[in-house]
C-alpha positions as CSV (number, residue, x, y, z in Angstrom):
1,M,-89.7,27.3,186.5
2,L,-86.0,27.0,186.5
3,L,-83.7,28.1,183.2
4,V,-80.8,26.0,182.8
5,I,-78.1,26.8,180.1
6,D,-75.1,24.9,179.1
7,V,-72.8,27.1,177.0
8,G,-70.3,25.0,174.8
9,N,-67.9,26.1,172.0
10,T,-70.0,24.8,169.3
11,N,-73.5,24.7,170.7
12,T,-75.5,26.1,173.6
13,V,-78.0,23.9,175.1
14,L,-81.0,25.4,177.2
15,G,-83.6,23.7,179.3
16,V,-86.7,24.9,181.5
17,F,-87.5,22.9,184.4
18,A,-91.1,22.9,186.3
19,R,-91.6,22.2,189.9
20,V,-93.1,18.8,190.9
21,N,-94.9,18.4,193.8
22,K,-94.6,15.0,195.8
23,V,-97.3,13.3,197.7
24,H,-97.2,10.7,200.5
25,P,-98.9,7.3,199.5
26,G,-102.0,8.5,201.4
27,G,-102.4,11.4,198.8
28,E,-101.2,14.3,201.3
29,P,-98.4,16.4,199.6
30,E,-95.0,16.1,201.5
31,D,-93.6,18.9,203.6
32,E,-90.5,19.4,201.7
33,P,-90.4,22.1,198.8
34,A,-91.3,21.0,195.5
35,R,-88.3,20.3,193.3
36,Y,-87.5,21.3,189.7
37,E,-87.9,17.7,188.1
38,R,-90.0,17.9,185.0
39,L,-88.2,19.0,181.8
40,L,-90.8,21.2,179.9
41,A,-88.6,22.3,177.1
42,N,-85.0,22.2,175.5
43,W,-83.2,23.8,172.6
44,R,-79.9,23.6,171.0
45,V,-78.6,26.7,169.3
46,T,-75.3,27.7,167.8
47,T,-72.9,29.4,170.3
48,S,-72.2,32.9,168.9
49,R,-69.5,34.9,170.4
50,R,-70.4,38.2,168.5
51,S,-74.1,38.3,169.6
52,T,-75.1,41.1,171.7
53,V,-77.1,41.1,174.9
54,D,-80.3,42.3,173.1
55,E,-79.8,39.7,170.4
56,Y,-79.5,36.9,172.9
57,G,-82.4,38.3,174.9
58,V,-84.5,38.2,171.7
59,L,-83.4,34.8,171.0
60,F,-84.3,33.4,174.5
61,R,-87.8,35.3,174.2
62,N,-88.4,33.6,170.7
63,L,-87.7,30.3,172.1
64,F,-90.0,30.8,175.1
65,A,-92.7,32.0,172.7
66,M,-92.5,29.1,170.4
67,A,-92.8,26.6,173.5
68,G,-95.8,28.7,175.0
69,L,-93.7,29.7,178.1
70,E,-93.6,33.0,180.0
71,S,-90.2,34.5,180.8
72,K,-91.7,36.1,183.9
73,G,-92.4,32.5,185.1
74,I,-88.7,32.0,185.5
75,H,-87.4,31.9,189.1
76,G,-83.9,30.9,188.8
77,I,-81.2,30.5,186.3
78,V,-78.1,28.6,186.2
79,I,-75.4,28.5,183.6
80,S,-72.3,26.2,182.8
81,S,-70.1,27.9,180.3
82,V,-66.7,27.3,178.8
83,V,-66.7,30.3,176.8
84,P,-65.5,33.0,179.3
85,P,-66.1,36.1,176.9
86,L,-69.7,35.3,176.8
87,D,-70.1,35.1,180.6
88,P,-70.8,38.9,181.1
89,V,-73.1,38.9,178.1
90,L,-75.2,36.3,179.4
91,R,-75.1,37.7,183.0
92,Q,-76.6,41.0,181.5
93,V,-79.2,38.8,179.5
94,C,-80.5,37.4,182.8
95,E,-80.5,40.5,184.7
96,R,-82.1,42.7,181.8
97,Y,-84.7,40.0,180.4
98,F,-85.4,38.0,183.3
99,N,-84.6,40.5,186.4
100,L,-82.5,37.5,187.8
101,R,-79.0,36.9,188.9
102,P,-77.8,33.8,187.5
103,L,-75.6,31.1,189.3
104,F,-72.6,30.3,187.3
105,I,-70.9,26.9,187.9
106,E,-67.5,28.1,189.1
107,P,-65.0,27.6,192.1
108,G,-66.8,28.1,195.2
109,V,-70.3,26.6,194.0
110,K,-71.7,23.8,196.1
111,T,-71.6,20.6,194.0
112,G,-71.4,17.9,196.7
113,M,-68.5,16.2,195.0
114,P,-64.8,16.3,195.9
115,V,-62.5,17.3,193.0
116,H,-59.1,15.4,193.0
117,Y,-57.5,17.4,190.0
118,D,-54.0,18.7,190.5
119,N,-55.6,22.2,190.0
120,P,-59.5,22.0,190.4
121,A,-59.9,25.4,188.6
122,E,-58.7,23.8,185.3
123,V,-61.5,21.4,185.3
124,G,-64.3,22.7,182.9
125,A,-67.6,23.5,184.4
126,D,-69.3,21.0,182.0
127,R,-67.3,18.2,183.1
128,I,-68.0,18.7,186.9
129,V,-71.8,19.2,185.9
130,N,-71.9,15.6,184.0
131,A,-70.2,14.0,186.9
132,V,-72.6,15.1,189.3
133,A,-75.6,14.1,187.4
134,A,-74.1,10.8,186.6
135,I,-73.5,10.1,190.3
136,E,-77.1,11.1,191.0
137,K,-78.7,9.2,188.4
138,Y,-76.6,6.0,187.8
139,G,-74.5,5.8,191.0
140,S,-70.6,5.3,191.3
141,P,-68.0,4.4,190.2
142,C,-68.7,5.9,186.7
143,I,-67.4,7.3,183.6
144,V,-69.1,10.1,181.6
145,V,-68.2,10.3,177.7
146,D,-69.3,13.7,176.6
147,F,-69.1,14.0,172.8
148,G,-68.8,17.6,172.1
149,T,-66.3,19.7,170.2
150,A,-63.7,17.7,172.2
151,T,-64.7,14.2,173.5
152,T,-64.2,13.9,177.4
153,F,-63.8,10.9,179.5
154,D,-64.7,11.8,183.3
155,C,-64.1,9.4,185.9
156,V,-65.7,9.3,189.3
157,S,-64.8,6.9,192.2
158,A,-66.8,4.6,194.1
159,K,-66.7,7.2,196.9
160,G,-68.3,9.7,194.6
161,E,-64.9,11.7,194.1
162,Y,-64.0,13.3,190.6
163,L,-60.6,11.8,189.8
164,G,-59.7,13.4,186.4
165,G,-60.2,11.8,182.9
166,V,-59.2,12.1,179.2
167,I,-59.5,14.8,176.6
168,C,-59.3,14.0,172.9
169,P,-60.3,15.7,169.7
170,G,-63.9,15.3,168.8
171,I,-65.0,13.3,165.7
172,G,-66.2,16.8,164.2
173,I,-63.1,18.6,164.2
174,S,-61.1,15.4,163.5
175,A,-63.3,15.3,160.0
176,D,-62.7,18.9,159.6
177,A,-59.0,18.4,159.7
178,L,-59.2,15.6,157.2
179,F,-61.4,17.7,154.7
180,D,-59.3,20.8,155.1
181,R,-55.9,19.3,154.4
182,T,-56.9,17.1,151.4
183,A,-57.5,18.3,148.0
184,R,-60.0,15.6,146.7
185,L,-61.8,14.1,149.7
186,P,-65.3,15.5,150.0
187,R,-67.0,16.6,153.1
188,V,-69.4,13.9,154.2
189,E,-72.0,13.4,156.7
190,I,-70.8,11.7,159.9
191,R,-73.0,8.6,160.3
192,R,-72.8,4.8,160.9
193,P,-72.4,3.2,157.5
194,N,-74.0,0.0,156.6
195,R,-70.8,-1.8,156.0
196,V,-67.2,-1.4,157.1
197,I,-65.8,-2.0,153.7
198,G,-66.5,1.1,151.7
199,T,-67.1,0.8,147.9
200,N,-66.9,4.5,147.1
201,T,-65.0,7.5,148.6
202,V,-68.0,8.7,150.7
203,G,-68.6,5.2,152.2
204,S,-64.9,4.7,152.9
205,L,-64.8,8.2,154.6
206,Q,-67.8,7.3,156.7
207,A,-66.4,4.0,157.7
208,G,-63.2,5.6,158.6
209,L,-64.6,8.4,160.7
210,Y,-67.4,6.3,162.5
211,Y,-65.5,3.0,163.0
212,G,-62.1,4.7,163.7
213,Y,-63.7,6.9,166.4
214,L,-65.6,4.1,167.7
215,G,-62.3,2.2,168.3
216,L,-60.8,5.2,170.0
217,V,-63.6,5.5,172.4
218,D,-63.8,1.7,173.3
219,G,-60.0,1.5,173.4
220,I,-59.8,4.3,176.1
221,L,-62.7,2.9,178.0
222,E,-61.1,-0.4,177.9
223,L,-58.1,1.0,179.6
224,L,-60.2,3.2,182.2
225,L,-62.5,0.5,183.5
226,P,-59.8,-1.5,185.1
227,E,-58.7,1.4,187.1
228,L,-62.0,2.2,188.4
229,G,-62.8,-1.3,189.2
230,E,-66.0,-3.6,188.9
231,G,-69.5,-2.3,188.6
232,T,-68.5,1.1,186.9
233,H,-71.4,2.7,185.0
234,V,-70.4,4.4,181.8
235,V,-72.8,6.9,180.3
236,A,-72.7,8.8,177.1
237,T,-73.9,12.2,176.5
238,G,-73.5,15.3,174.0
239,G,-74.6,15.8,170.3
240,L,-73.0,12.5,168.9
241,G,-73.6,10.5,172.0
242,P,-76.6,8.5,170.7
243,M,-74.6,7.5,167.4
244,I,-71.3,6.4,168.9
245,G,-73.0,5.1,172.2
246,K,-75.0,2.6,170.6
247,G,-72.1,1.0,168.8
248,S,-70.0,0.8,171.7
249,K,-69.1,-2.2,173.7
250,Y,-69.0,-0.5,176.9
251,I,-71.4,2.3,176.9
252,K,-74.7,1.1,178.4
253,N,-76.5,4.4,178.9
254,V,-76.9,7.3,176.6
255,D,-78.6,10.4,178.4
256,D,-79.2,13.3,176.2
257,F,-80.0,15.7,179.0
258,L,-77.4,14.5,181.4
259,T,-75.8,18.1,181.6
260,L,-79.2,19.8,181.9
261,E,-79.9,17.4,184.9
262,G,-76.5,18.1,186.6
263,L,-77.5,22.0,186.3
264,R,-80.6,21.7,188.0
265,I,-79.1,19.3,190.8
266,I,-76.5,21.9,191.4
267,W,-79.0,24.6,191.5
268,E,-81.0,23.0,194.2
269,R,-77.8,22.3,196.4
270,N,-77.2,25.9,196.1
271,A,-80.8,27.1,196.5
272,S,-80.9,28.0,200.4
273,S,-77.6,30.0,200.2
274,R,-78.9,31.9,197.1
275,K,-82.1,32.5,199.0
276,E,-80.4,34.2,202.0
277,S,-78.0,36.4,199.6
278,G,-80.8,37.3,197.2
279,A,-81.1,36.1,193.5
280,R,-82.4,39.2,192.1
281,P,-80.2,42.1,191.2
282,E,-80.6,45.4,192.8
283,T,-82.0,47.9,190.4
284,K,-80.1,51.3,190.3
285,P,-81.2,54.1,188.2
286,S,-78.8,54.5,185.2
287,K,-77.2,57.5,184.3
288,P,-77.9,59.3,181.0
289,G,-75.8,58.1,178.0
290,K,-74.3,55.2,179.8
291,S,-75.4,51.5,179.3
292,K,-76.2,49.5,182.3
293,N,-73.1,47.3,183.2
294,G,-74.2,44.1,184.3
295,N,-70.5,42.5,184.4
296,G,-69.6,40.5,187.5
297,A,-67.3,37.7,188.5
298,S,-66.9,35.5,185.5
299,V,-65.7,32.0,185.1
300,N,-62.0,31.5,185.7
301,P,-60.4,31.5,182.5
302,A,-58.2,28.7,183.5
303,A,-61.3,26.6,183.8
304,R,-62.3,26.5,180.3
305,T,-62.5,23.3,178.1
306,T,-63.4,22.2,174.7
307,R,-67.0,21.4,174.0
């Protein structure tokens, strides 16, 4: 099985993929190796910057137990992280609890997609992962709208090149700013109201948050689509993707597992090179009184983004 982990500023999403053997029309299995294509389980947890290696290890083990999965069945781990301080912690979790060296999405990892950013190292790992998955699943040109802590619009050309995009405050932090800076406005649930005209404070706030943000999303897409040309696919993902995506004039596909699929795809594109270098860490006897140090090369701090 393959464990994929997407670490965002607010939430961390995990998924476990199982291998699927493809067969020829005659019933004979194909010669090529089975691919990790079946998503067995997925979880969304709060990203905790203060949790220790063992606390994360226990969390992962408990999630596996609830799903009836064995941690020893994991043969690969791939991680996309926009929280650099957690990278060494997660690296040690993988080595200590799974006896595996994880693949971090960072400069030098094979993605199969040219990045035409002024400084490619500035692009968040999650944005590259989403773009790779969107090309694979929906084709190009395309725009991925990821509703996270920030909302990102990532644009891919007809040639499959990452062009760049737009970053704006997410609806959640926009609402938090409103509630924190006003004395009498209550904190409300973000949802689509039944009507635009609110007849009370809660209804008015919900209408402003939902329809105001929907206008922002569609307004940006209306400007981006002519630059990419006809036939551009628009895909939404992220925690609030289903709610905003269903009301948009331009978003035609809502994919809750786009990032997990992108991690799986990039893992498979790097599988051969990892097999040659060895994916399991070397076990060295630890000295008495010293804890094992699992730190390694982490994601470039300049490559962080807000999720």
